[in-house]
N, C-alpha and C positions, 0 to 999 in steps of 0.2 A: 504494500500500500504506500503510495507516494505521499510526502508531506503536503500540508496546505500551503498555498502560495503566500509569500510575505507581502506586506503592505508597508513600504519603506521609501524614504528619500535618502539617497547616497550623496553626501556633500563633501566638498573640499578636494575631491580627486581630480586628476587629469583625465578627461573623458575623450575617447575617440568618437566624434560625431560629425556628420556632414563632411567626412573625408579629412578632418583636421583634429589635432589635439587641442582641447579647449578646457578652460577652468569653468565648470558648470555642474549643476546637480543632475541626478537621474532619479526619477520617481518610478516606483514599481507598484502596480495595483492590479489585483485579479489576474495575475500572470502576464500582464502587458506593461509596456512603457507608458507612463501616465503623466499627468500634469499637476495633479491635486496636491494640496498640503498634507504631508504625511509625517510620521515619526522619523527622525533623522539619525543616520549613522555617519559619524565623521570619518572620512577616508582620506584625510590629508596624507600625502606620501605614497599614494597608490595610483595606479592606472585602472580605469574602468573601461574595458574593451569589449567589443561584441563577442559573444560566445563562439568558440571554435567549432567549425563544421568540418568533419573528417569524411571525405568521400571514399576512402579505401584504407582499411586497417585489418591486418591479420594477426595482431598480437594476441587475440583470443585463443589462437591455437596453443600457445604456451599455457593458458589457463585450462584448456581441455586435457593437455598431457604435459605437465611440467618436465617430465622425462618420458622418452619414448615408451618405456615399459610401465609407466605409472599414470594411466588415464583417470580422470575424475568425472563425476556426473556433469552433464551439460548445464543443469541449473546452477551448480556451484561455479562453473566457468563463467556463465553469464553474469552472476553476481559480482565476481571478482573483476571482470572486464568493465562492468558498469561503474564500479567504484574507482578503478584505475583511470578510466576516461574522465570522470568528474574531477579527480584530483589533478588532472592535467589541463583543466579548463575547457574540456570538450562538452558541448551541449547537444550535438547531433552527430551520430556516427554510423557509418555503414560498415558492417562486419563482412569482410570479403571471404566467402565460403566457396570452395572449389566444387565443381560438378564435373568429375573427371574419371578417366580410366585408371587413375592412380590407386583407387581403392582406399580402405581405411577411413580416416577422418576427412578425406577429400572425395569420397564417393557420392553418387546420387542418393544412396540410402542414408548416409550420414547427413547430407544436406537437408533431406526431407525431415529427418528427426530433429535437426537443429532448428529449422523453421518452426516446427511444432512447439518445441521447447521455448523459443523466443516469444511466440504468441502467448504462451502461458505466463512467462516471466514479465511481460510488459505491465502487468497489473502492479508490480512493485518497482519497476525500473525508474531510476532517477534521470538517466540520460535518455534522449530519444534514440533508441537503438533500432537499426534497420539492417537488412541483409542485402549485400551485393552478391549476385551469383557470378562466379568466375567460371564460365563455360568453356571447357576444352573443345576445340573444334571437331575432334574425331570422336564424337559421341552421338552420331546421327541416329542410332537405334533408340535413343532415349528422348526423342523430340516430344512425343505426346506426354510423356511423364514430366518433362521439364516444364512444358506449358501448363500442365495441370497444377504443378507446384507453384508456379508464378501466379496463376489465377487464385488458387486457394489461399495463399498467404500474402497476396497483394504485394509481391516483390516489385519494386519500382526501378531497379538498376541492375543491369547485366553487362558484363564485358566478355568478349571472346579472346581466348589465347590458345596458342599452339606450341606446346612444349614437347610434343611427341618425338619429332625427329632428333632433337637434342638429347632427349632421355634415352631413346633407342641406341644412339651412337655411344652414349656414356656407358650404359649397362652392358652392351655387347663387348666393350673393350675392358671393362673393369668388373670382374665378378663380385668384388666387395660391395660396389655400389648397387649391383643387381640384388644381392642378398639384403642390403639395407632397405631398398625399396619394397622388396617382397615382405620383409618382416613388418614394415609399417602398414602394409596392406593386409596382413594376416594370410599371406600366400606362401607357397614354396617358390624358390627361384624359378623353377621350370614353369609353374603356373603363371607367375608374374610376367615372364618373358613372352609366353604364349598370348597373354591378354594384350600386351603392347603390340605384338606383331599383328594380331587380329584387328586392333584399332587402326593400324597403318593401312590395312586393306580397304578402309573406308575412304581413302583419298579422293576417289572420283565423286563420292556422294557429298563431300563437305561443302562445296559452293552452293549447291541446291539447298542443303540443310540450313546453312546460315541465312540464305535469302528467305526461306520460309519462316524461320524464327524472326527475322527482321520485320516481315510483314505482320506477323502476329503481335510483336512488340509495339508497332505503330498503332495497331488497333487498340491495344490495352493501355497505351500511354506510358510504356516503360522507356526510360532513358537507357541507351545502350552504346557501347563503344568497344574498343579493343585494348589489349594489354601487351606490352613488350614488342611493339612493332619494330622490326629490324631494318626496314628500308622504306623508301617512298612508295614503291609499288604496293607493298602490303598495306600501308596506310590508305593509299588511294582506293584499293579494293574495298576496305572496310567503310570508308567514307561514302563510296558509291552505293552501298547497300543500306546506308542510313546509320551505321555505327559511328557516330560523329565524335565521341570522346576518345582522345588519344592519350592513353594512360601508360606512363613509363616508356616512352620511345627510347630504344637503346642506342640509337645513332641520330646525329643531327639531321640527316636527310629525311627521316620519318617525321621529325618535328617540323621541319621546313615545309614539307608537303601539307601537314595539318594546318599550319599557319596560312598557307596560300589558299586553302579552300575554306578557311574560317572555322576549323574544328578546334575546340578547347584542348589544351595540353596540360596534363597533370604530371607532376614529378614528386618523388619522395622527399619529405622533409629530412630524414636521416642522411640522405645524400648531401644536402646543403650543410648540415651540422658537421658531418665528418669530412667534408671537403672533397667528396667523390663517391662513386658507386661502390658498394661492397662486392659487387659481382663483376666489376671491370667494365661496366658500360659507361656511357657519356656522363660527365659531371653535370648535375643540375645547375650549378652556378654558371657554367658555360652557356647553357640554354637561356638562363635568365639574362645574362649580359647581352645575348643576341635577340632578346625579346621573344623567345620561343617557349615560354612557360606561363600559364595563366593561374594555376593554383597548386598548392602543396598539400600532400596527404601524409598520414602517419606511417604508412607502409607497415613496418614491423615494430614501431617504437613510438608510443604516444607522446612522451616528453619532447620529442624532436619538433613538434609543430610550433609551440611557442618559442623554443630555442632558435629555430630557423628564422622566424620573423625578426627576432632581436639581432641575430647574426647578420642578416641582410642589411639591417639598418646600421649596425656597427661598421660593416665593411663598405658602406657608402653605395651599395648597389641600388638602394631606394630608401626613402624615408620610412619611418615606422608605420604611419597610416597606410601607405601602399603595401608594405610588407605584411601587415596584419590583415589587410583585405584579402590577401592570397590564401588565408586560412579561415576567412569568415564571409565577407561579402561576395567574393568571386565564386566560391563553391556554392553559395546559395543561388546565385544567378545561373550557374551551370546546371544545377540539378532542379531548377525551377521551384524554389521555395521562397516566395515573396514575403513571407511573414517573419523572416529572420535574416541574420547576416550583418545587420546594421542596428544602431541604437536610434530609434525614432518613435514618435508617438503612435500608439496603436500596434506596434510590432510586438512579437513575442519577447518577453523579458528573459533573454539569454545573455548572460554577462560573465566575463572572465575578469577577475580582480587580482591584479599583480602588484606585488611590493616593488615600488619604483627603484629602490636601492638594491635589493637582492635579486630582483626579477623572479622571485618565487611566486607561484600561483597559490594565493592564500584563501581564495573563495571562488566558488562557481555557483551561478544561479541559472537554472534551466526552467523555462516556463514559469518564472517567478518563484520557484522553490529553491531553497539553499541546498545544493547537492554536495558541496565540499566546503569545509571551513577549518582553517588552521592558523597558527601563528598569532601575530598581533591583530590581524583582521578578526580572528575569532573573539578576542577580548573586546574589540569594539562592538561587534554585533551583539555579543552576549551582554555587554554592559548596557546597550540600548534596551534590550528586553528586560533586564533587571530594573531599569529606571521606569519602564512602563508598568511593571508589576507594583513597584512602590507607589507610583502615582495612583494606581487603581485602589490600593489599600488605604 
């Protein structure tokens, strides 16, 4: 059960509003940004920023199985993910779950179970948690099943990716990697290799499969794109069938093609924070300098989102309002959520409250509810509540 929305006025902070950092108050009432006179919380020394919107994160996989041989219940994983997201200033998050021949936690069976579990967990969720389906292209035989899951659970975001050729090449050359993949899927190495080879036999069916999915997604209002595009030709194909979001292009050519045809480009915030890709692909900062990145996502590490925004500002690539927009306003525009992403009257009260000195996230408010509270900010919020109780007495 989620907490009741707060009715407060946050004063004294530096607020990101109308694209600029301003000294002004922010009122919250009935889950929305308001104007009315309300009990005040003094937040001098803090930034009040729009809540972070994460369009792609798979950190929840660590909550599902902290170690490969130590799985935990999905409900436990969702609760941990929810709290981790809130502690990092995230108010809306898409959990990127695979729909793949890989098996195990990345199988269609697990995706269906995960969607069902999230539907149940939403009654107590603090963060607006949603699911992005990462659909492997060589899963043509599952089309009816996938569309049924999308309809049943109101999935609003799908990306296509093709990791089959790379995986086949790796496991056929490295028995240890084959054994590792088989173990994760609960198969013998022989079974796992046979399934990979069977998936490869679908090559001729893949273009038709993707086009049929694209047509269905258009009818259902699902946003869709592609993941890990290696070149301009691949991005052009996806763009032509309507998969307009270009997520994690691995080379500049794919990003350049996306920009040329007006497709939004998403890159991982950890790539920015670490100064490069952990898998050897193009550095996000190179694309940012070239104007070839529109928004940042958490990828595998929630803390990287806020850290990336401040790093971009520190390095002079852009000012803080523009950098923060890449994790709030721009994702909201890309995914078509007009009620959030900025602080404005009538919008959903989603706020990330950052200590201006330490840059630690000390409070998060999602839909007007306090979902995370720590440090000096906690003392100030709790002090305001104590004052209210004393006044009532």
